[in-house]
Structure formats: structure tokens, C-alpha cells
C-alpha positions as CSV (number, residue, x, y, z in Angstrom):
1,M,30.9,49.5,-6.5
2,I,34.7,50.2,-6.6
3,Y,36.4,48.3,-3.7
4,D,39.4,49.8,-2.0
5,S,41.3,46.6,-2.7
6,I,40.6,43.2,-4.3
7,I,42.7,40.4,-3.0
8,I,43.1,37.4,-5.2
9,G,43.7,34.4,-3.0
10,K,42.2,33.3,0.3
11,G,45.2,31.6,1.9
12,P,47.1,33.0,4.9
13,A,48.6,36.0,2.9
14,G,45.3,37.0,1.3
15,I,43.1,36.6,4.4
16,T,45.6,38.5,6.6
17,T,45.8,41.4,4.0
18,A,42.0,41.6,4.0
19,V,41.7,41.5,7.8
20,Y,44.2,44.3,8.3
21,L,42.7,46.4,5.6
22,K,39.2,46.0,7.2
23,R,40.6,47.1,10.5
24,Y,42.2,50.1,8.9
25,G,38.7,51.1,7.8
26,Y,38.8,50.0,4.1
27,E,36.6,47.8,2.1
28,P,38.4,44.8,0.7
29,L,37.0,42.0,-1.5
30,I,38.5,38.5,-1.6
31,I,38.3,36.4,-4.8
32,A,39.5,32.8,-5.0
33,K,38.5,29.7,-6.7
34,D,40.0,27.4,-4.0
35,G,42.1,27.4,-0.9
36,G,45.4,26.9,-2.7
37,A,48.3,24.8,-1.4
38,L,47.0,24.8,2.2
39,V,44.1,22.5,1.2
40,H,46.6,19.7,0.6
41,V,48.7,20.1,3.8
42,K,47.8,17.2,6.1
43,E,49.8,18.3,9.1
44,I,51.4,21.6,10.3
45,E,53.7,21.3,13.4
46,N,55.9,24.4,13.3
47,Y,53.2,27.2,13.4
48,Y,53.0,29.5,16.4
49,G,50.3,28.6,18.9
50,F,49.4,25.1,17.5
51,S,51.3,21.9,18.4
52,K,49.5,20.3,15.5
53,I,46.8,21.5,13.0
54,T,45.9,20.5,9.4
55,G,46.0,22.8,6.4
56,P,42.3,22.8,5.7
57,E,41.5,23.5,9.4
58,L,43.8,26.5,9.5
59,L,42.3,27.7,6.2
60,E,38.8,27.4,7.6
61,R,39.8,29.4,10.7
62,G,41.1,32.2,8.5
63,I,37.9,32.3,6.4
64,K,35.8,32.3,9.5
65,Q,37.8,35.3,10.8
66,A,37.2,37.2,7.5
67,N,33.5,36.3,7.7
68,E,33.2,37.7,11.2
69,L,34.5,41.0,9.9
70,Q,32.0,40.8,7.1
71,I,34.7,40.7,4.4
72,P,33.0,39.3,1.2
73,I,34.7,36.2,-0.2
74,L,33.7,35.2,-3.8
75,E,34.5,31.6,-5.0
76,E,35.2,32.6,-8.6
77,E,38.1,31.9,-11.0
78,V,40.0,35.0,-12.0
79,L,40.7,35.1,-15.7
80,E,42.2,38.5,-16.3
81,I,43.2,41.8,-14.7
82,S,43.2,45.1,-16.6
83,F,43.8,48.7,-15.7
84,E,42.1,51.9,-16.9
85,N,42.1,54.5,-14.1
86,V,40.9,51.7,-11.8
87,F,41.6,47.9,-11.9
88,F,39.1,45.6,-13.6
89,I,39.1,42.0,-12.4
90,T,37.4,39.6,-14.8
91,T,36.2,36.3,-13.4
92,T,34.1,33.4,-14.7
93,K,31.0,35.2,-13.2
94,G,31.6,38.9,-13.6
95,I,33.8,42.0,-13.6
96,Y,34.8,43.8,-10.4
97,Q,36.5,47.2,-9.9
98,A,39.1,48.2,-7.3
99,K,41.5,51.0,-6.5
100,T,44.2,48.5,-5.6
101,V,44.8,44.8,-6.2
102,V,46.8,42.2,-4.2
103,L,48.1,39.0,-5.8
104,A,48.1,36.5,-3.0
105,C,47.3,33.4,-5.0
106,G,50.4,31.4,-4.2
107,A,53.4,30.3,-6.2
108,S,53.3,29.7,-9.9
109,K,51.9,26.1,-10.4
110,N,50.8,25.8,-14.0
111,R,54.2,25.2,-15.6
112,Y,54.3,22.4,-18.2
113,S,57.8,20.8,-17.9
114,K,57.3,18.7,-21.0
115,A,57.4,21.8,-23.2
116,D,59.4,24.3,-21.3
117,K,62.8,23.3,-22.9
118,F,61.5,24.4,-26.3
119,E,61.4,27.8,-28.0
120,G,57.9,28.7,-29.3
121,V,56.2,27.9,-26.0
122,S,54.3,30.6,-24.2
123,Y,52.2,31.1,-21.0
124,C,50.6,34.4,-22.2
125,A,48.3,34.7,-25.2
126,T,48.0,38.5,-24.8
127,C,51.8,38.9,-24.5
128,D,53.0,36.6,-27.3
129,G,50.0,35.8,-29.6
130,F,51.0,38.6,-32.0
131,F,54.1,36.6,-33.1
132,Y,51.9,33.7,-34.3
133,R,49.6,35.5,-36.7
134,K,48.1,32.9,-39.1
135,K,50.3,30.1,-37.7
136,R,49.4,26.6,-36.5
137,L,49.0,26.7,-32.7
138,A,48.5,24.2,-29.9
139,L,46.7,25.3,-26.7
140,I,47.1,23.0,-23.7
141,G,44.4,23.2,-21.1
142,S,40.8,22.2,-20.4
143,G,39.0,24.8,-18.3
144,S,37.8,28.4,-18.2
145,Y,41.3,29.8,-18.3
146,M,42.1,27.9,-21.4
147,A,38.9,29.2,-23.0
148,H,39.8,32.7,-22.1
149,E,43.3,32.3,-23.8
150,L,41.6,30.7,-26.8
151,S,39.4,33.8,-27.2
152,V,42.6,35.9,-27.5
153,L,44.3,33.6,-29.9
154,E,41.3,33.2,-32.2
155,N,41.8,36.9,-33.2
156,I,45.3,36.0,-34.4
157,T,44.9,32.7,-36.2
158,K,42.1,30.2,-37.0
159,D,44.4,27.2,-36.9
160,I,44.3,26.2,-33.2
161,T,44.1,22.8,-31.7
162,V,43.2,22.3,-28.0
163,F,45.0,19.5,-26.1
164,T,43.5,18.6,-22.8
165,D,46.4,16.1,-22.1
166,G,44.0,13.5,-20.8
167,A,41.9,15.9,-18.6
168,S,38.2,16.3,-19.0
169,L,37.2,19.3,-21.1
170,T,35.1,21.5,-18.7
171,A,35.1,24.7,-20.9
172,E,32.4,25.2,-23.5
173,L,34.0,25.6,-27.0
174,S,32.5,26.2,-30.4
175,E,32.2,23.0,-32.5
176,D,34.8,24.2,-35.1
177,I,37.7,24.1,-32.5
178,P,39.4,20.7,-32.7
179,V,40.0,19.2,-29.3
180,V,42.4,16.3,-28.6
181,V,41.5,14.7,-25.2
182,D,44.2,12.0,-25.4
183,K,47.3,12.2,-23.1
184,I,50.2,13.9,-24.7
185,E,52.8,11.2,-25.4
186,A,55.6,13.3,-26.8
187,I,56.6,16.8,-27.8
188,H,58.9,17.1,-30.9
189,G,61.4,19.6,-32.0
190,E,65.1,20.5,-31.6
191,E,65.4,24.0,-30.3
192,R,61.9,25.0,-31.3
193,I,58.7,23.1,-30.8
194,T,57.5,21.5,-34.1
195,A,54.8,18.9,-33.2
196,I,52.8,17.3,-30.5
197,E,52.1,13.6,-30.4
198,A,48.9,12.4,-28.7
199,G,46.6,9.4,-29.2
200,G,49.0,7.8,-31.7
201,K,48.8,10.9,-34.0
202,T,51.3,13.6,-34.6
203,Y,50.1,17.2,-34.9
204,P,52.5,19.7,-36.6
205,I,52.5,23.1,-34.9
206,D,54.4,26.4,-35.1
207,G,53.8,27.4,-31.5
208,C,52.3,26.2,-28.2
209,F,50.4,28.1,-25.5
210,I,50.0,26.7,-22.0
211,A,46.8,27.4,-20.1
212,I,46.6,24.6,-17.5
213,G,44.4,25.0,-14.4
214,N,43.7,28.5,-13.2
215,A,45.6,31.7,-14.0
216,S,48.4,31.9,-11.4
217,G,49.6,35.2,-9.9
218,F,52.6,34.8,-12.1
219,T,50.5,34.5,-15.2
220,L,48.2,37.4,-14.3
221,A,51.2,39.5,-13.6
222,K,52.8,38.6,-16.9
223,H,49.6,39.6,-18.8
224,L,50.0,43.1,-17.2
225,G,53.6,43.4,-18.1
226,I,54.7,43.2,-14.4
227,A,58.3,42.6,-13.6
228,L,59.1,39.0,-12.7
229,K,62.0,37.3,-11.2
230,N,62.7,33.5,-11.0
231,N,59.0,32.6,-11.7
232,S,57.9,34.9,-9.0
233,I,56.4,38.4,-8.9
234,A,59.0,41.2,-8.2
235,V,57.9,43.7,-5.6
236,D,59.6,46.6,-3.8
237,Q,60.0,47.1,0.0
238,N,56.3,48.1,0.2
239,Y,55.1,44.9,-1.7
240,M,54.1,47.0,-4.7
241,T,54.9,45.7,-8.2
242,N,56.2,48.0,-10.9
243,L,52.5,48.8,-11.8
244,E,51.3,51.4,-9.3
245,G,48.5,50.1,-7.1
246,L,49.2,46.4,-7.8
247,F,50.7,44.6,-4.8
248,A,51.7,41.0,-4.2
249,C,52.6,39.0,-1.1
250,G,53.0,35.4,0.2
251,D,54.2,32.5,-2.0
252,A,53.5,34.6,-5.1
253,I,56.7,36.7,-4.5
254,G,58.9,33.7,-3.8
255,G,61.4,33.3,-0.9
256,L,60.7,31.1,2.1
257,L,57.4,29.3,1.3
258,Q,56.1,29.2,4.9
259,I,52.7,30.2,6.5
260,S,54.4,32.5,9.0
261,K,56.1,34.4,6.2
262,A,52.8,34.7,4.3
263,I,51.0,36.1,7.3
264,G,53.7,38.6,8.1
265,E,53.8,39.8,4.5
266,G,50.0,40.1,4.4
267,A,50.1,42.4,7.4
268,S,52.9,44.5,5.9
269,C,51.2,44.6,2.5
270,A,48.0,45.9,4.1
271,T,49.9,48.6,5.9
272,A,51.5,49.6,2.6
273,I,48.1,49.8,0.9
274,F,46.7,51.8,3.8
275,S,49.5,54.4,3.2
276,Y,49.0,54.3,-0.5
277,L,45.2,54.8,-0.4
278,K,45.6,57.6,2.2
279,K,48.1,59.3,-0.1
280,H,45.9,58.9,-3.2
281,K,42.6,59.7,-1.5
282,S,40.2,61.3,-4.0
């Protein structure tokens, strides 16, 4: 099945986009591993219609609304988006196709400040792996997204060490991939990264790739070569990125990080997709 739109993220922006698209007569699919930042909000006091409500409660109400409209929601981790006539969304459980895609998965949250000041640090194996052919690489991460980035880097070099930085390794890796589970104690280098210190040992490297947690909207956009601005996804007045058919809204595009803004952008984004699909009707 080719969905009219796949929305990545089930927070206020994602759910609102899906609800409006459904009411416009289109078939959206929501994919999200978790509820994003709203899960951790203990109290909301400045949202219209509620004197007080918790983040998880508001999230649950949004999901219930989507369920009542029979909008499918898949709890899966998105690993990659590609495009070939239609969009292909690869998750930990399958591959889904759509005419349009909406990145509504929140602000970029997988930065690694310890390494950001150095050259030779990347957040995109597809984008930058080529520059490290046959070099010594560090890959920081512990889950499915890290394993996906590893599969890309393994085609470029065989000298890769995975650092979980103290996190439990949840991805299944082949036995020949060295894994350091100790907390990273220091990162060495002057302008360019040269070594990582963990567990009392120093590991010389030529480059470092970051793949912590899930692939954020920022990371997914970067893999596709989407225009970015200040660690956010750049969109036009119709919430479309510079890749036709790929939209973004909510915290993913920066600005005021408020629920009311995310909901308004979700509604506007859905309206823009309605016009786009109508114009490109096949």
C-alpha cells in the first residue's frame, strides 16, 4: 500500500497533521517509537482549554483522537527515508511507502557536545562516510540506529570501534565488531579528533560518527540532503522542505517550542499537503 502521507512523530504536530489529512479524505500513517518530549512534561498550565494537564495525558488524548478516526499508528523506530518516485520509510520492522512525508519528530536531540567542537565528527554515515575510506573510525551509540549507521560504514572501512558510552548495547552486532561499553572519559585532539579515552584505555581514531538514540528529524533530513538551518529543518511558507513532497512542522523546524505552535503548524502543514496531493493527483 502507498499511503498519501506518512507522518513521523505522534506528538501534537504529528497527530494534528494526520487528523486534518484524514478529514480532508486522505489516508495518513503515523510512525513513532515514543511520544517525544511531551512524555516528560509534568505540568502544562498555558494551553488553551486546560487550567492544568500533564504532558502524557495530553499525548494520550491526541492518540485517542487519531484512533477514533481509524488513523493507523505504528510504534516503530524510523531508520532511514529514501525517495524513488515515492518515499520509502525504513523502520526496525519494515519498509513503508508514501506519496508525501512529514517530519514531526521534534527538535534535534541526539547531539554529542563532548565531540562537537572537533573536526572529523559526523552525524551522517551516508553523507560523510566516503571521506573515511579505510580509516579508523569510532561510532558512538548503542541501539538500532547505531546498527544502521554501522551497516553503511562497514562498506567504507573495516576498522570501526563502537562506543556505547556506558549505555547497554541493545543492537545485535557481529562478533568481529569491537564494542567498548565503558563511559567515555575524554576525547582528544586539537582542531581534529584523534582519540577517545574510555575504561582507562585510549583508542586512536581518524574520525567519529554519532548515532545516539533514535534518528531525529534533523538527522533524517541530513541523510536526504535537505536544507538545514540552526540545527532545524528549513521549510518554505507551505512547510515543504527543498525536497518536493517532504514536509516538516513542529519543534523540528525550530522557532517557539510550544504545543500551541506545533498544533497550528500541523493544521497548516496538512492543508499544504492537501493542496499538493490535489495538484499532483495521478
